[in-house]
C-alpha positions in Angstrom: -60.9 -41.8 2.4 -58.6 -41.5 -0.6 -60.3 -38.2 -1.6 -59.5 -36.9 1.9 -55.9 -38.0 1.6 -55.6 -36.4 -1.8 -57.1 -33.1 -0.5 -54.7 -33.2 2.5 -51.8 -33.8 0.2 -52.8 -31.0 -2.1 -53.3 -28.6 0.9 -49.8 -29.6 2.3 -48.1 -28.9 -1.1 -49.9 -25.5 -1.4 -48.8 -24.6 2.2 -45.2 -25.6 1.4 -45.2 -23.6 -1.8 -46.6 -20.5 -0.1 -44.2 -20.7 2.7 -41.3 -21.3 0.3 -42.3 -18.4 -1.7 -42.4 -16.3 1.4 -38.9 -17.4 2.4 -37.5 -16.7 -1.1 -39.2 -13.4 -1.1 -37.9 -12.4 2.3 -34.3 -13.4 1.4 -34.2 -11.7 -1.9 -31.4 -9.1 -2.1 -31.1 -6.5 -4.8 -27.8 -7.4 -6.6 -26.6 -3.8 -6.7 -27.3 -3.4 -3.0 -25.6 -6.7 -2.2 -22.5 -5.6 -4.2 -22.5 -2.3 -2.3 -22.4 -4.0 1.1 -19.8 -6.6 0.1 -17.6 -3.8 -1.2 -18.2 -1.9 2.0 -17.0 -4.9 4.0 -13.9 -5.4 1.8 -13.0 -1.7 2.4 -13.5 -2.2 6.1 -10.9 -5.0 6.1 -8.6 -2.9 3.8 -8.7 0.0 6.2 -8.1 -2.0 9.4 -5.0 -3.5 7.7 -3.8 -0.1 6.4 -1.1 2.1 7.9 -3.8 4.3 9.5 -5.8 1.3 10.6 -6.1 -0.2 14.1 -4.5 -3.6 13.7 -0.9 -2.3 13.7 -1.2 -0.6 17.1 1.3 -2.0 19.6 1.5 0.6 22.4 -0.3 3.3 24.3 1.8 5.1 26.9 0.2 7.8 29.1 2.4 10.8 29.8 3.0 12.4 33.2 3.8 16.0 33.8 7.4 17.0 33.1 10.0 14.6 31.7 9.2 11.0 30.6 12.1 8.7 29.7 11.5 5.9 27.1 13.2 2.9 25.7 13.2 -0.9 26.0 15.1 -0.8 29.3 13.2 -1.5 32.5 14.4 1.7 34.2 12.5 4.0 31.8 9.2 5.7 32.7 7.8 4.3 29.4 8.8 0.8 28.2 9.0 0.7 24.4 9.1 -2.7 22.5 12.3 -4.8 22.7 13.4 -3.7 19.2 14.2 -0.2 20.6 17.5 0.7 22.3 17.4 0.4 26.1 17.8 4.2 26.6 16.2 5.8 23.6 15.2 9.3 24.7 12.8 11.5 26.6 9.6 13.4 26.1 8.7 16.5 28.2 5.2 17.9 28.4 5.3 21.6 28.0 2.5 24.2 28.3 1.9 24.2 24.5 3.3 20.9 23.2 5.8 18.2 23.7 9.6 18.2 23.4 11.3 15.0 22.2 15.0 14.2 22.4 16.4 11.0 21.0 19.8 9.3 21.5 19.6 7.9 17.9 18.3 9.6 14.8 14.6 9.1 14.0 12.4 10.4 11.1 9.8 13.1 11.5 6.8 12.8 9.2 8.7 10.5 6.9 10.8 13.3 5.4 13.2 14.7 8.0 16.0 13.0 10.0 16.1 14.5 13.5 17.5 13.9 17.0 15.0 16.3 18.7 11.7 18.1 18.0 8.9 19.9 19.6 5.3 19.0 18.4 1.8 20.3 19.1 -0.1 17.8 21.3 -3.3 18.6 19.5 -2.0 17.9 16.0 -1.9 14.1 15.4 -0.5 14.6 11.9 3.1 14.8 13.3 4.6 11.3 13.8 8.0 9.8 14.4 9.5 6.7 12.8 12.2 4.2 13.8 12.5 1.1 11.7 8.9 -0.3 11.2 7.6 1.6 14.2 5.7 4.9 14.2 4.4 6.9 17.2 2.6 10.1 17.8 0.8 12.1 20.5 -2.9 11.6 21.2 -5.3 13.5 23.5 -8.0 11.9 25.6 -9.9 14.6 27.6 -7.1 16.4 29.4 -4.8 13.4 29.2 -2.0 12.8 26.6 -0.3 9.6 25.5 2.0 8.2 22.9 0.3 5.8 20.6 2.6 3.4 18.7 2.3 1.4 15.5 4.3 -1.5 14.1 3.9 -1.4 10.3 5.3 -5.0 10.2 3.1 -6.4 13.0 2.5 -10.2 12.6 -1.3 -9.7 12.8 -1.2 -7.9 9.5 -0.1 -11.1 7.8 -3.0 -13.1 9.3 -6.5 -13.6 7.8 -8.7 -11.0 9.3 -11.8 -12.9 10.5 -14.5 -10.3 10.5 -18.0 -11.7 10.9 -21.2 -10.1 9.7 -24.9 -10.8 9.8 -26.5 -11.9 6.6 -27.2 -8.9 4.3 -30.8 -7.9 4.9 -32.2 -4.9 3.1 -35.0 -4.5 5.6 -32.4 -3.1 7.9 -31.9 -0.1 5.6 -34.3 2.2 7.3 -35.4 5.8 6.6 -35.4 7.8 9.8 -36.5 11.4 10.6 -34.1 13.9 12.0 -35.5 16.6 14.3 -33.0 19.4 15.1 -32.9 20.7 18.7 -33.4 24.4 19.0 -30.3 24.5 21.2 -27.6 21.9 21.0 -27.7 19.4 23.9 -24.5 18.4 25.5 -23.6 14.8 26.6 -20.8 13.9 28.9 -19.1 11.0 27.1 -16.9 8.5 29.0 -14.4 6.3 27.1 -12.9 2.9 28.1 -10.0 4.7 29.8 -12.5 6.4 32.2 -11.8 9.8 30.6 -14.7 12.1 30.1 -15.4 14.8 27.5 -18.3 17.0 26.3 -20.0 16.3 23.0 -22.6 18.5 21.3 -25.8 16.7 20.2 -27.6 18.5 17.4 -30.9 16.6 17.5 -32.7 13.3 17.5 -33.3 10.6 14.8 -36.7 8.8 15.1 -37.2 5.5 13.2 -39.5 2.5 13.2 -38.8 -1.3 13.1 -41.1 -4.2 13.6 -44.0 -1.8 14.2 -42.2 -0.1 17.2 -40.6 3.3 17.4 -37.1 4.0 18.4 -34.7 7.0 18.5 -31.0 7.9 18.5 -29.1 11.1 19.3 -26.3 11.5 16.7 -23.3 13.8 16.5 -22.0 15.7 13.6 -18.8 14.6 11.8 -16.9 16.4 9.0 -18.7 14.3 6.4 -22.2 13.8 8.0 -23.3 12.3 11.2 -22.4 9.4 13.4 -24.5 7.3 15.9 -23.0 5.1 18.5 -25.3 2.6 20.1 -26.0 -0.6 22.0 -28.9 -2.9 21.4 -30.2 -6.3 22.5 -27.3 -8.1 20.6 -24.6 -6.2 22.5 -22.4 -8.5 24.5 -23.8 -11.7 23.0 -23.7 -11.6 19.2 -22.0 -8.2 18.8 -19.2 -6.3 20.5 -19.7 -5.7 24.2 -18.8 -2.0 23.9 -21.4 -1.3 21.3 -21.2 -0.3 17.6 -21.4 2.8 15.5 -23.0 3.9 12.3 -21.9 6.6 9.9 -24.6 8.6 8.2 -25.0 11.2 5.5 -26.6 14.5 6.3 -30.4 14.5 6.3 -32.1 15.6 3.0 -34.3 18.6 2.5 -37.2 16.8 4.2 -35.0 15.9 7.2 -35.1 12.2 6.2 -31.9 10.2 6.9 -30.9 6.7 5.9 -30.0 4.3 8.7 -28.3 1.3 7.0 -27.6 -1.1 9.8 -25.9 -3.5 7.4 -23.0 -0.9 7.7 -23.0 -0.9 11.5 -19.4 -1.4 12.7 -17.5 -2.3 15.8 -15.4 0.2 17.7 -11.6 -0.1 17.3 -11.5 -1.6 20.8 -13.0 -4.8 19.3 -9.8 -5.5 17.4 -7.1 -3.8 19.4 -6.6 -3.0 23.1 -4.4 0.1 22.5 -7.4 2.3 21.6 -9.5 4.8 23.5 -13.1 4.0 22.4 -16.1 6.0 23.6 -19.0 4.4 25.5 -22.4 5.0 23.9 -24.6 7.4 25.9 -27.7 6.0 27.6 -30.0 7.7 25.1 -28.6 5.4 22.5 -29.2 2.1 24.3 -32.2 0.7 22.5 -34.5 -2.2 23.2 -34.2 -3.8 19.8 -32.1 -6.7 18.5 -30.3 -5.1 15.5 -29.4 -8.3 13.6 -27.4 -6.5 10.9 -23.8 -5.3 10.5 -20.6 -6.4 12.2 -20.6 -9.2 14.8 -18.1 -9.9 17.6 -14.5 -10.1 16.3 -12.7 -13.5 16.9 -9.1 -13.6 16.0 -8.0 -16.7 14.1 -5.1 -18.7 15.6 
């Protein structure tokens, strides 16, 4: 009997050691890779809090044809924040641009004091400033709006509670890009129910857990981007889906999909945005437990 108990104990210890080894092995992270992802996450927070980030957005005002009055007063077509004068000015939509007039001086592009200006609606590099506020024209499909920032917004002083899955190098996957002979075109809809056409250059095939999956990416100025939904969408990750920035495929048409770098759309942190909705071809039947989780603002 004692021999049986001794063997059972030995067997239990061996099983424990084997399983423990497996756990430690599975959880091992290459230090260089871990540092890369942690720096990536720090830069994510830095960008969101930057002047060009999304946290400081405080207004999105859609423009009608013709003249639009703006200011903090209730009688205006567009209601600016209370820090503005009641009657601040007008913006008129022209055939090729927008004409602004102001009842107080403002700054154009941080270098010129003006009381009026005409700007190109397709050139978002032009912006106006008044105190801590900046605003500029954006285009969504055939619609135009003023988007406004407050560079002294209270949220910028708060701790940004971004949440991520545990870093897991198994989610750094090599996919295969297959270029379409002719570009496909998707009709993309955004959260404002505006639609636009987007060229799709090909398809990326990849495998995970022994199953095959595919994405249709789009080109960016620096590489490619995939926007997608998966089985975590709406529960553990943002309900609108996530996106992944990619480098161009190599000479063998292989491309790295590092889902530890999957990010939420701007709509996850600010309502004054115009995020796209991932196309059906990028809704995949896989729980991608890597990258950014649902954003919860600390109070």
